[in-house]
C-alpha positions as a printed NumPy array, in Angstrom:
array([[ 84.413, 100.032, 130.417],
       [ 87.135, 102.718, 129.387],
       [ 89.65 , 100.187, 128.921],
       [ 87.512,  98.46 , 126.706],
       [ 85.972, 101.521, 125.051],
       [ 90.255, 101.844, 124.521],
       [ 91.018,  99.052, 123.132],
       [ 87.959,  98.743, 120.004],
       [ 89.32 , 101.83 , 119.147],
       [ 93.279, 101.159, 119.617],
       [ 91.807,  98.07 , 116.866],
       [ 89.922, 100.463, 115.026],
       [ 92.869, 102.151, 114.834],
       [ 95.087,  99.88 , 114.004],
       [ 92.884,  98.032, 111.474],
       [ 92.411, 101.805, 109.014],
       [ 96.36 , 101.728, 109.628],
       [ 96.635,  98.808, 108.307],
       [ 94.85 ,  99.286, 105.295],
       [ 96.41 , 103.152, 105.079],
       [100.114, 100.724, 104.323],
       [ 98.584,  98.421, 102.49 ],
       [ 97.64 , 101.404, 100.04 ],
       [100.814, 103.319, 101.002],
       [103.235,  99.749,  99.549],
       [101.478, 100.465,  95.782],
       [101.728, 103.681,  96.236],
       [105.998, 103.637,  96.948],
       [106.45 , 100.81 ,  94.812],
       [105.031, 102.557,  91.664],
       [106.713, 105.528,  92.191],
       [110.083, 103.812,  92.11 ],
       [109.47 , 102.982,  89.02 ],
       [107.917, 106.102,  87.93 ],
       [104.676, 105.726,  87.78 ],
       [101.994, 108.277,  88.465],
       [100.081, 108.203,  91.435],
       [ 96.866, 110.13 ,  90.71 ],
       [ 95.182, 109.297,  94.263],
       [ 95.804, 107.842,  97.686],
       [ 92.974, 107.686,  99.35 ],
       [ 91.956, 105.646, 103.101],
       [ 88.009, 104.481, 102.719],
       [ 85.763, 104.905,  99.866],
       [ 82.96 , 106.988,  99.466],
       [ 82.241, 110.959,  99.521],
       [ 85.199, 112.957, 100.654],
       [ 85.75 , 113.75 , 104.459],
       [ 89.175, 115.527, 103.658],
       [ 91.808, 115.523, 100.734],
       [ 94.613, 116.681,  99.614],
       [ 97.004, 117.846,  96.353],
       [100.428, 117.671,  96.565],
       [102.759, 117.483,  93.635],
       [100.561, 115.247,  90.707],
       [ 98.82 , 113.195,  93.699],
       [ 96.085, 113.726,  95.51 ],
       [ 95.729, 112.2  ,  99.499],
       [ 92.282, 112.421, 101.223],
       [ 89.467, 110.224, 103.666],
       [ 86.635, 109.275, 102.699],
       [ 83.738, 108.46 , 104.457],
       [ 83.256, 104.963, 104.408],
       [ 86.586, 103.172, 106.316],
       [ 85.581,  99.933, 104.48 ],
       [ 89.147,  99.4  , 102.693],
       [ 91.112, 102.227, 100.555],
       [ 92.266, 102.808,  97.426],
       [ 95.684, 103.891,  95.366],
       [ 94.997, 105.343,  91.825],
       [ 97.821, 104.375,  89.763],
       [ 97.833, 106.336,  85.791],
       [ 96.938, 104.129,  83.173],
       [ 96.48 , 101.044,  85.552],
       [ 94.699,  99.036,  82.492],
       [ 94.732,  99.775,  78.795],
       [ 90.686, 101.105,  79.33 ],
       [ 91.783, 104.262,  82.098],
       [ 92.328, 106.568,  79.365],
       [ 95.154, 108.706,  80.557],
       [ 96.632, 112.682,  79.243],
       [ 99.315, 112.69 ,  77.094],
       [101.284, 113.972,  80.503],
       [100.909, 110.63 ,  81.872],
       [101.311, 108.607,  78.952],
       [105.082, 108.229,  79.906],
       [104.135, 107.264,  83.564],
       [101.53 , 104.903,  83.019],
       [101.192, 101.646,  84.432],
       [100.114,  99.734,  81.454],
       [103.141, 101.577,  79.825],
       [105.833,  99.92 ,  82.34 ],
       [107.702,  95.811,  82.145],
       [105.611,  93.197,  82.988],
       [107.822,  92.867,  86.181],
       [107.266,  96.402,  86.81 ],
       [103.352,  96.129,  87.079],
       [104.217,  92.667,  88.961],
       [106.234,  94.32 ,  91.723],
       [103.54 ,  97.882,  92.17 ],
       [100.217,  95.129,  92.613],
       [102.52 ,  93.066,  95.262],
       [103.694,  96.1  ,  96.787],
       [100.495,  95.778,  99.378],
       [101.29 ,  92.492, 100.057],
       [104.477,  92.65 , 100.914],
       [103.623,  95.957, 102.723],
       [101.768,  94.158, 105.078],
       [103.939,  90.957, 105.208],
       [106.399,  93.745, 106.728],
       [104.627,  94.916, 108.928],
       [102.925,  91.873, 110.438],
       [106.62 ,  90.384, 110.678],
       [107.731,  93.644, 112.657],
       [104.933,  93.505, 115.004],
       [105.345,  90.254, 116.237],
       [108.847,  91.019, 116.605],
       [108.251,  93.47 , 118.6  ],
       [106.466,  91.312, 120.993],
       [109.244,  88.73 , 120.604],
       [111.372,  90.864, 122.796],
       [109.105,  93.029, 125.642],
       [106.963,  90.228, 126.056],
       [107.359,  86.818, 124.088],
       [105.768,  85.241, 121.405],
       [104.427,  81.445, 121.202],
       [107.791,  79.519, 120.704],
       [108.33 ,  77.937, 117.388],
       [110.693,  75.372, 118.838],
       [109.011,  74.185, 121.535],
       [108.632,  70.801, 121.699],
       [104.833,  70.568, 120.84 ],
       [104.855,  66.133, 120.946],
       [102.106,  65.133, 122.844],
       [103.239,  64.197, 126.349],
       [100.652,  62.962, 128.799],
       [ 99.999,  64.63 , 131.811],
       [ 97.057,  62.866, 133.239],
       [ 94.978,  59.504, 132.788],
       [ 92.005,  59.819, 133.618],
       [ 88.494,  57.854, 132.935],
       [ 86.298,  58.999, 130.383],
       [ 82.129,  59.914, 130.402],
       [ 80.008,  61.823, 128.605],
       [ 79.249,  65.503, 128.765],
       [ 76.567,  66.748, 130.464],
       [ 77.01 ,  70.254, 129.553],
       [ 79.084,  72.566, 127.657],
       [ 81.208,  72.612, 130.701],
       [ 80.324,  69.317, 133.087],
       [ 81.498,  66.424, 132.384],
       [ 79.407,  62.851, 133.986],
       [ 81.36 ,  61.156, 136.944],
       [ 83.526,  58.026, 136.11 ],
       [ 85.07 ,  56.085, 138.19 ],
       [ 88.305,  53.919, 137.267],
       [ 91.888,  54.385, 134.566],
       [ 90.265,  54.645, 131.359],
       [ 91.195,  52.616, 127.76 ],
       [ 94.685,  54.719, 127.815],
       [ 95.096,  53.57 , 131.443],
       [ 94.202,  49.784, 131.025],
       [ 96.631,  49.652, 127.894],
       [ 99.48 ,  51.   , 130.177],
       [ 99.896,  54.288, 129.132],
       [101.55 ,  56.334, 132.162],
       [102.168,  60.232, 132.67 ],
       [105.097,  61.828, 131.403],
       [105.059,  58.844, 128.36 ],
       [105.54 ,  60.511, 124.898],
       [103.008,  59.254, 122.066],
       [104.569,  59.878, 118.61 ],
       [102.074,  58.103, 116.199],
       [ 98.833,  56.822, 116.035],
       [ 99.158,  53.939, 113.362],
       [102.327,  55.05 , 112.108],
       [101.404,  58.497, 111.386],
       [103.062,  60.58 , 113.015],
       [101.544,  63.342, 115.653],
       [102.248,  66.953, 115.856],
       [101.283,  68.112, 118.445],
       [ 97.917,  67.267, 121.691],
       [ 95.445,  68.469, 118.93 ],
       [ 96.361,  65.949, 116.11 ],
       [ 96.313,  63.262, 119.005],
       [ 92.957,  64.943, 120.13 ],
       [ 91.058,  65.14 , 116.853],
       [ 92.751,  61.6  , 116.216],
       [ 90.81 ,  59.748, 118.608],
       [ 87.376,  61.656, 118.46 ],
       [ 86.64 ,  61.173, 114.72 ],
       [ 87.006,  56.551, 115.85 ],
       [ 85.133,  55.708, 118.75 ],
       [ 85.179,  51.921, 118.937],
       [ 88.049,  51.207, 116.985],
       [ 91.785,  49.931, 118.168],
       [ 94.751,  52.517, 118.027],
       [ 98.22 ,  51.276, 117.885],
       [ 99.945,  53.846, 119.931],
       [103.46 ,  54.423, 119.368],
       [105.064,  55.223, 123.092],
       [108.362,  56.833, 124.352],
       [109.065,  56.154, 127.545],
       [112.857,  56.857, 129.536],
       [114.092,  57.059, 125.926],
       [112.867,  54.046, 124.394],
       [110.221,  53.055, 121.951],
       [106.958,  50.798, 121.843],
       [103.554,  50.426, 120.508],
       [100.701,  50.105, 122.88 ],
       [ 97.027,  49.011, 121.409],
       [ 94.321,  51.324, 122.857],
       [ 90.697,  50.673, 122.433],
       [ 88.693,  54.083, 122.496],
       [ 85.511,  54.767, 124.435],
       [ 82.406,  55.727, 122.375],
       [ 80.913,  58.83 , 124.609],
       [ 78.61 ,  61.336, 123.888],
       [ 79.586,  64.388, 123.295],
       [ 78.163,  68.267, 122.395],
       [ 79.006,  69.696, 118.823],
       [ 79.021,  73.634, 118.72 ],
       [ 74.688,  73.618, 118.072],
       [ 74.586,  71.695, 121.381],
       [ 73.401,  68.522, 119.631],
       [ 74.728,  64.964, 120.678],
       [ 77.439,  63.573, 119.045],
       [ 79.392,  59.812, 119.707],
       [ 83.019,  60.862, 119.881],
       [ 86.118,  59.2  , 120.862],
       [ 88.364,  59.55 , 123.752],
       [ 90.876,  57.461, 125.484],
       [ 91.421,  59.416, 128.611],
       [ 94.857,  61.149, 128.263],
       [ 95.534,  65.196, 129.182],
       [ 98.591,  67.283, 127.191],
       [101.941,  68.087, 129.943],
       [101.949,  71.923, 129.92 ],
       [104.853,  72.821, 127.416],
       [107.726,  73.549, 128.184],
       [109.135,  77.629, 127.6  ],
       [105.009,  77.243, 125.237],
       [105.565,  80.96 , 125.623],
       [108.951,  82.948, 124.823],
       [110.878,  86.284, 125.307],
       [113.457,  86.405, 122.834],
       [117.308,  88.906, 122.082],
       [116.677,  91.12 , 119.675],
       [119.169,  88.931, 117.84 ],
       [117.691,  85.441, 118.179],
       [113.619,  87.435, 117.956],
       [114.278,  87.556, 114.228],
       [114.961,  83.742, 113.378],
       [111.973,  83.292, 115.599],
       [109.925,  85.656, 114.322],
       [110.41 ,  84.586, 110.881],
       [109.766,  80.844, 111.38 ],
       [106.929,  81.683, 113.988],
       [105.341,  84.074, 110.765],
       [105.722,  80.933, 108.63 ],
       [103.531,  79.181, 111.419],
       [101.379,  81.893, 110.82 ],
       [101.321,  82.071, 107.245],
       [100.456,  78.316, 106.971],
       [ 97.507,  79.082, 109.663],
       [ 95.582,  81.476, 107.354],
       [ 96.303,  79.936, 104.213],
       [ 93.616,  77.028, 106.04 ],
       [ 91.241,  79.906, 106.66 ],
       [ 91.097,  80.853, 104.141],
       [ 90.123,  77.293, 102.023],
       [ 88.14 ,  77.021, 105.108],
       [ 86.225,  80.133, 105.099],
       [ 83.319,  79.38 , 103.285],
       [ 82.28 ,  76.483, 104.352],
       [ 81.857,  78.769, 108.121],
       [ 79.849,  81.776, 106.027],
       [ 76.584,  79.162, 106.579],
       [ 77.396,  79.235, 110.39 ],
       [ 77.403,  82.913, 110.362],
       [ 74.255,  83.527, 108.571],
       [ 73.448,  81.409, 112.153],
       [ 74.803,  83.098, 114.287],
       [ 72.345,  85.941, 112.956],
       [ 69.315,  84.081, 114.407],
       [ 70.798,  82.793, 117.379],
       [ 73.31 ,  79.906, 116.951],
       [ 76.429,  79.437, 118.895],
       [ 78.638,  81.545, 117.166],
       [ 82.272,  79.995, 116.235],
       [ 85.103,  82.29 , 117.458],
       [ 87.471,  81.417, 114.605],
       [ 85.165,  82.269, 112.387],
       [ 85.226,  85.21 , 110.17 ],
       [ 85.255,  88.747, 112.218],
       [ 84.731,  91.975, 110.461],
       [ 86.398,  95.259, 111.557],
       [ 83.336,  96.024, 114.087],
       [ 83.989,  92.428, 115.566],
       [ 87.554,  92.298, 115.39 ],
       [ 87.502,  95.52 , 117.245],
       [ 84.938,  94.693, 119.684],
       [ 87.843,  91.549, 120.487],
       [ 90.576,  93.913, 120.782],
       [ 88.289,  95.522, 122.972],
       [ 88.265,  92.497, 125.296],
       [ 92.002,  92.07 , 125.093],
       [ 92.935,  95.508, 126.316],
       [ 89.959,  95.596, 129.182],
       [ 92.35 ,  92.71 , 130.307],
       [ 95.713,  94.05 , 129.438],
       [ 96.678,  91.273, 127.467],
       [ 98.551,  93.473, 125.02 ],
       [100.473,  91.038, 123.658],
       [ 97.857,  89.366, 122.63 ],
       [ 95.825,  92.52 , 121.13 ],
       [ 98.972,  92.762, 118.683],
       [ 99.223,  89.425, 117.97 ],
       [ 95.6  ,  89.317, 116.523],
       [ 96.708,  92.78 , 114.283],
       [ 99.845,  90.976, 113.143],
       [ 97.827,  88.232, 112.142],
       [ 95.163,  90.895, 110.234],
       [ 97.888,  91.707, 108.336],
       [ 98.862,  88.187, 107.344],
       [ 95.401,  87.882, 106.462],
       [ 95.146,  90.86 , 104.204],
       [ 98.032,  90.386, 102.365],
       [ 97.342,  87.007, 101.408],
       [ 93.351,  87.099, 100.745],
       [ 94.588,  90.482,  98.402],
       [ 97.065,  87.252,  96.46 ],
       [ 93.427,  85.545,  95.581],
       [ 93.683,  85.424,  92.254],
       [ 90.116,  87.265,  91.225],
       [ 89.602,  91.005,  90.298],
       [ 89.91 ,  93.264,  91.695],
       [ 91.414,  91.871,  94.149],
       [ 95.534,  92.777,  94.208],
       [ 96.238,  88.336,  92.903],
       [ 93.438,  88.928,  89.888],
       [ 95.695,  92.026,  88.531],
       [ 98.795,  90.346,  88.86 ],
       [ 96.77 ,  86.8  ,  87.229],
       [ 95.995,  89.179,  84.359],
       [ 99.49 ,  90.345,  83.774],
       [101.176,  87.375,  83.863],
       [ 98.367,  85.858,  81.513],
       [ 99.641,  88.158,  79.017],
       [103.276,  87.222,  79.519],
       [102.833,  83.661,  79.369],
       [100.331,  84.464,  76.268],
       [103.153,  86.522,  74.425],
       [105.665,  83.694,  75.099],
       [103.733,  81.641,  72.7  ],
       [102.626,  84.243,  69.868],
       [106.592,  84.435,  69.901],
       [106.741,  80.528,  69.67 ],
       [104.267,  81.594,  66.727],
       [106.702,  83.903,  65.14 ],
       [103.702,  86.714,  66.346],
       [104.544,  90.058,  67.501],
       [103.376,  91.067,  71.231],
       [ 99.335,  90.962,  71.831],
       [ 99.204,  94.4  ,  73.598],
       [ 97.384,  94.121,  76.968],
       [ 94.489,  92.446,  77.826],
       [ 90.967,  94.237,  77.86 ],
       [ 90.083,  94.881,  81.507],
       [ 86.151,  95.366,  79.877],
       [ 86.053,  91.545,  79.156],
       [ 86.406,  90.987,  82.97 ],
       [ 84.303,  93.356,  84.318],
       [ 81.457,  90.42 ,  84.858],
       [ 83.921,  89.004,  87.242],
       [ 84.616,  91.362,  89.108],
       [ 81.098,  93.151,  89.232],
       [ 80.186,  89.239,  90.822],
       [ 83.452,  89.34 ,  92.914],
       [ 82.348,  92.619,  93.139],
       [ 79.342,  91.448,  94.851],
       [ 79.806,  88.556,  96.58 ],
       [ 82.739,  89.838,  98.756],
       [ 80.029,  92.972,  99.476],
       [ 77.28 ,  90.261, 100.458],
       [ 79.306,  88.734, 103.284],
       [ 80.99 ,  90.847, 104.851],
       [ 77.503,  92.942, 105.21 ],
       [ 76.659,  89.285, 106.605],
       [ 78.958,  89.116, 108.943],
       [ 79.349,  93.008, 109.874],
       [ 75.523,  92.198, 111.254],
       [ 76.877,  89.142, 112.983],
       [ 79.061,  90.718, 114.551],
       [ 76.564,  93.55 , 115.807],
       [ 74.19 ,  90.856, 117.126],
       [ 75.649,  88.044, 117.976],
       [ 79.524,  88.779, 118.507],
       [ 82.482,  86.951, 118.935],
       [ 83.303,  86.91 , 122.558],
       [ 87.134,  85.376, 123.596],
       [ 85.832,  86.101, 127.856],
       [ 82.346,  84.881, 128.135]])
């Protein structure tokens, strides 16, 4: 229990540091361009502690669910004093404003990369260069699913074995479509019960095409309901060097490649995020919680506790790196009050002024943020509502990696 609580505390601390560094990215870039930073706070709500250094008030607020960096004149509607006017953000060149608004995103990307680099040189990361081509590790019969962990007894070699698939075969494609890994093979088969698939198989350096008729079997979905799914009776052989420790120099390229893979997965996760909210709501009322669904600070910290309890420090740090990547890309969504929304406004001003010049007109001036307030309030309300839903789910039905 002590190790679990330590992990919860450390991951919560890691989240706080992640937020602090995000806001520091805005602050450092703002100061680099001579902008005035009024306040740098971690958290929202009533001030717990603060101190003033120069023109900036640093502080911690009561609600640790975010933070902010208050830069003078972020918009034309933000009043500035006579002393602040030369340092107001709105009076700086557009490209400087974009860099400052992107400073938090850049900081999270750097932090995530550095965390992964540390893991790569100390214990090892999933090897981005590993050959993940589906390789047959076992050929077996197929049967219906009895419960979450049990399949019914069966005999024979299964559809793949009957078609001539052997252990060690590399399955390169299905119906001419290349396969990146075994999961792609599995998903394609699951969706086509009863169909005949043409597999491109490599054996001893030679390739051939094998027709396999997919068996229709009963499987249980996340809600425990029976569904019909496809199966051909193959399992994947272990991937050689699936996790690899790298030297200090080679780890730079490996970490960069792995970071790219994680960013791609994060984008896919963001795109699927809205569709997963109903499942989170259902979990509050007893439905099974999706381990790949969204988690709040509470849920992520609990998972961090589970990892530390089992001494899985490499997974702990990689999850913290993934959090940094999520925060970076989420903030790029072009809607206020997110950083991406502010960047979109600056770019809109630049494009608008370009077309005004073509018409022989002068710059149109800063955008009126008051017109964006309905969108800002609506977005803030959605984020708050979703955040509360996920927090409640993480309390009453948390994600558990280890049962």
